[in-house]
C-alpha positions as CSV (number, residue, x, y, z in Angstrom):
1,M,8.1,1.4,19.3
2,V,4.6,2.1,17.7
3,T,3.5,-0.4,15.1
4,G,0.4,-0.4,12.8
5,P,-2.3,-3.1,12.9
6,Q,-1.3,-6.6,11.8
7,V,-2.3,-6.9,8.1
8,D,-3.0,-10.5,7.0
9,D,-5.3,-9.5,4.0
10,A,-3.3,-6.7,2.7
11,P,-3.1,-6.3,-1.0
12,S,0.0,-8.1,-2.5
13,H,1.1,-5.1,-4.4
14,D,4.3,-5.0,-2.6
15,A,5.0,-8.5,-3.8
16,Q,4.9,-7.2,-7.3
17,S,7.0,-4.1,-6.6
18,L,9.4,-2.3,-8.9
19,K,9.2,-4.4,-12.2
20,P,11.4,-3.1,-15.2
21,F,11.5,0.4,-13.7
22,A,13.3,-0.7,-10.5
23,R,16.1,-2.5,-12.4
24,S,17.4,0.9,-13.2
25,L,16.8,2.3,-9.6
26,S,19.6,2.4,-7.1
27,H,19.2,0.7,-3.8
28,E,18.9,4.2,-2.1
29,L,15.7,4.9,-4.2
30,R,14.2,1.3,-4.2
31,T,14.3,1.1,-0.4
32,P,12.1,4.2,0.2
33,V,9.8,3.1,-2.5
34,H,9.2,-0.2,-0.8
35,G,8.7,1.8,2.5
36,V,5.9,3.8,0.9
37,I,4.2,0.7,-0.6
38,G,4.2,-0.9,2.8
39,M,2.7,2.1,4.4
40,L,-0.1,2.2,1.8
41,D,-0.9,-1.4,2.7
42,V,-1.0,-0.5,6.5
43,M,-3.2,2.6,5.6
44,H,-5.5,0.5,3.5
45,A,-6.0,-2.1,6.4
46,T,-6.6,0.7,8.8
47,V,-9.2,2.5,6.8
48,Q,-10.9,-0.8,6.1
49,E,-11.3,-1.4,9.8
50,A,-12.5,2.1,10.3
51,I,-15.2,1.5,7.7
52,E,-16.2,-1.7,9.3
53,S,-16.5,-0.2,12.8
54,Q,-18.1,3.2,11.9
55,Q,-21.7,3.6,12.6
56,N,-22.2,7.1,11.1
57,Y,-22.8,6.6,7.4
58,K,-21.4,10.1,6.5
59,I,-18.1,9.3,8.2
60,R,-18.1,5.9,6.7
61,N,-18.4,7.3,3.2
62,V,-15.4,9.6,3.8
63,F,-13.5,6.5,4.8
64,Q,-14.8,4.7,1.7
65,V,-13.5,7.5,-0.6
66,L,-10.2,7.4,1.3
67,K,-10.0,3.7,0.7
68,E,-10.8,4.0,-3.0
69,N,-7.9,6.8,-3.3
70,I,-5.4,4.4,-1.5
71,E,-6.4,1.7,-4.0
72,V,-5.9,3.9,-7.0
73,V,-2.3,4.6,-5.7
74,Q,-1.6,1.1,-5.0
75,G,-2.8,0.1,-8.5
76,S,-0.4,2.7,-10.0
77,T,2.5,1.5,-7.9
78,S,2.0,-2.1,-8.8
79,T,2.4,-1.4,-12.4
80,T,5.8,0.2,-11.9
81,T,7.2,-2.0,-9.2
82,S,8.6,-5.6,-8.6
83,S,10.0,-7.6,-5.8
84,D,13.6,-7.4,-4.8
85,S,14.3,-11.0,-5.9
86,E,13.3,-10.0,-9.5
87,I,15.6,-7.0,-9.3
88,N,18.7,-8.6,-8.1
């Protein structure tokens, strides 16, 4: 099984997932949403590592723009999401 990098400093957006919106969602919808949020955290960590290791400033700038776009999406998901413990 292929796994992504271990993410210790990942944003805690998934801890705040699916607030009032999720209460009306079925389990079948909440579960995939949590998966998307988790993958965004993995993508963010991977892009951050690429930025830190990249020597070419043009490529580093591309990764920086990608990171900023991921953060925008993460910000929008954190406002519409909450943890399962708050839902149940």
